C-alpha positions as CSV (number, residue, x, y, z in Angstrom):
1,M,18.9,-29.1,-31.1
2,Y,15.9,-27.0,-31.6
3,V,14.8,-23.7,-33.0
4,K,12.0,-21.4,-31.6
5,A,10.3,-20.2,-34.8
6,P,6.9,-18.7,-34.7
7,N,5.4,-18.4,-38.2
8,Q,8.5,-20.2,-39.6
9,T,10.7,-17.2,-38.6
10,V,13.7,-17.9,-36.5
11,E,13.3,-16.2,-33.1
12,T,15.9,-18.1,-31.1
13,F,18.6,-20.6,-32.2
14,P,19.8,-22.8,-30.7
15,Y,16.9,-23.4,-28.4
16,S,16.5,-26.2,-25.9
17,I,13.8,-27.9,-23.8
18,G,15.3,-26.2,-20.8
19,D,14.9,-22.9,-22.5
20,L,11.2,-23.7,-23.1
21,R,10.7,-24.6,-19.5
22,R,12.5,-21.4,-18.3
23,D,10.5,-19.3,-20.7
24,N,7.2,-20.8,-19.4
25,P,7.7,-21.4,-15.7
26,N,4.0,-21.8,-15.0
27,T,3.6,-24.6,-17.5
28,S,4.2,-28.3,-16.8
29,F,5.8,-30.1,-19.7
30,P,6.4,-33.8,-20.1
31,R,9.9,-35.0,-19.3
32,N,10.4,-35.7,-23.0
33,P,7.9,-33.6,-24.9
34,S,6.9,-34.9,-28.3
35,D,7.5,-33.0,-31.5
36,T,3.8,-32.3,-31.6
37,V,3.8,-30.8,-28.1
38,L,6.9,-28.7,-29.0
39,A,5.3,-27.5,-32.2
40,D,2.4,-26.1,-30.1
41,W,5.0,-23.8,-28.5
42,D,6.6,-23.0,-31.9
43,V,9.7,-25.1,-31.0
44,Y,11.0,-27.5,-33.7
45,P,13.8,-30.0,-34.0
46,V,16.7,-29.0,-36.2
47,T,18.7,-31.4,-38.3
48,V,22.3,-30.8,-39.2
49,A,23.0,-31.4,-42.9
50,T,25.6,-33.9,-44.0
51,R,29.1,-32.4,-43.8
52,P,30.3,-31.7,-47.3
53,T,33.4,-33.3,-48.8
54,L,36.2,-30.8,-48.7
55,N,39.1,-30.1,-51.1
56,P,42.6,-29.4,-49.7
57,G,42.6,-25.8,-48.4
58,E,38.9,-25.7,-47.6
59,T,37.0,-25.8,-44.3
60,A,33.3,-26.1,-43.6
61,E,31.4,-24.2,-40.9
62,L,27.8,-24.6,-39.8
63,A,25.5,-21.8,-40.7
64,A,24.5,-19.5,-37.8
65,T,20.8,-20.2,-38.2
66,P,18.7,-23.0,-39.7
67,T,16.5,-22.7,-42.7
68,Y,13.1,-24.2,-43.3
69,V,13.2,-26.6,-46.2
70,N,10.4,-29.0,-47.2
71,G,8.8,-29.0,-43.8
72,A,11.9,-29.3,-41.7
73,W,14.5,-27.1,-40.1
74,I,18.0,-27.7,-41.3
75,V,21.4,-26.2,-40.5
76,D,23.5,-26.3,-43.6
77,W,27.3,-26.0,-44.0
78,T,29.2,-23.1,-45.6
79,V,32.4,-24.1,-47.4
80,R,35.2,-21.6,-47.6
81,N,38.9,-21.4,-48.4
82,L,41.2,-21.4,-45.4
83,T,42.8,-18.1,-44.6
84,Q,46.5,-17.6,-44.9
85,D,46.8,-17.6,-41.1
86,E,44.9,-20.9,-40.9
87,T,47.1,-22.4,-43.6
88,N,50.2,-21.1,-41.8
89,D,49.0,-22.8,-38.6
90,I,48.5,-26.1,-40.4
91,A,52.0,-25.9,-42.0
92,L,53.5,-25.1,-38.6
93,E,51.8,-28.2,-37.0
94,A,53.2,-30.3,-39.9
95,R,56.7,-28.9,-39.4
96,L,56.5,-29.5,-35.7
97,Q,55.5,-33.1,-36.3
98,R,58.3,-33.5,-38.8
99,D,60.8,-32.0,-36.3
100,R,59.7,-34.4,-33.6
101,L,60.2,-37.3,-36.0
102,L,63.7,-36.0,-36.9
103,L,64.5,-35.5,-33.2
104,N,63.4,-39.1,-32.4
105,S,65.7,-40.4,-35.1
106,D,68.8,-38.4,-34.4
107,W,70.3,-41.3,-32.6
108,T,70.6,-43.2,-35.9
109,Q,73.2,-40.7,-37.1
110,L,75.5,-40.8,-34.1
111,P,78.9,-42.4,-34.7
112,D,78.3,-44.9,-31.9
113,S,74.8,-46.0,-33.1
114,P,74.4,-49.8,-33.2
115,L,73.2,-49.6,-36.9
116,D,75.1,-51.2,-39.7
117,A,75.9,-49.2,-42.9
118,T,72.8,-50.4,-44.8
119,S,70.5,-49.6,-41.9
120,K,72.1,-46.2,-41.3
121,S,71.7,-45.4,-45.0
122,A,68.0,-46.2,-44.8
123,W,67.7,-43.8,-41.9
124,V,69.5,-41.1,-43.8
125,D,67.0,-41.5,-46.7
126,Y,64.1,-41.4,-44.3
127,R,65.3,-38.3,-42.6
128,Q,65.8,-36.6,-46.0
129,D,62.2,-37.6,-46.9
130,L,61.1,-35.9,-43.7
131,R,62.9,-32.7,-44.6
132,D,61.3,-32.8,-48.1
133,I,57.7,-32.9,-47.0
134,T,57.4,-29.1,-47.4
135,S,58.2,-29.7,-51.1
136,Q,55.2,-31.9,-51.7
137,T,52.7,-30.3,-54.0
138,T,49.8,-30.7,-51.5
139,F,51.7,-29.5,-48.5
140,P,50.5,-28.6,-45.9
141,Y,47.0,-29.9,-46.5
142,V,47.8,-33.5,-47.6
143,I,51.1,-34.9,-46.5
144,T,52.6,-38.3,-47.5
145,W,54.7,-39.1,-44.5
146,P,57.6,-41.4,-45.0
147,T,57.8,-44.7,-43.1
148,A,60.6,-45.2,-40.7
149,P,62.9,-48.1,-41.6
């Protein structure tokens, strides 16, 4: 990933070697131009900063343009809280997963299931734990899923 930045001012981002060739059709560039050759054309490599650690309910997005820091171009992350719609989508996905698990364990509660009373009771507890995931304090961001018996 590159930036075209004459005088350390972002002109085009992202920018590629292909863009450089298209912008300069009468110039022959090496197959893999060095950073020095690219710098002669105001094209610089861009490093993506380390993704930050997020708290539940947060997301990280890459900045739209890089910044010039200590002699290098860096794209940083912006951390923001999830919107209510995004949170609702995450909760919906968790409920759908829960519903699939419940559906896949319905057979354990049928009168003709091959389970003995102890095993059937363990499945009853598991199914209740599935129903209770929405009561977990970190729902829907962090869910402790019960283990099937």
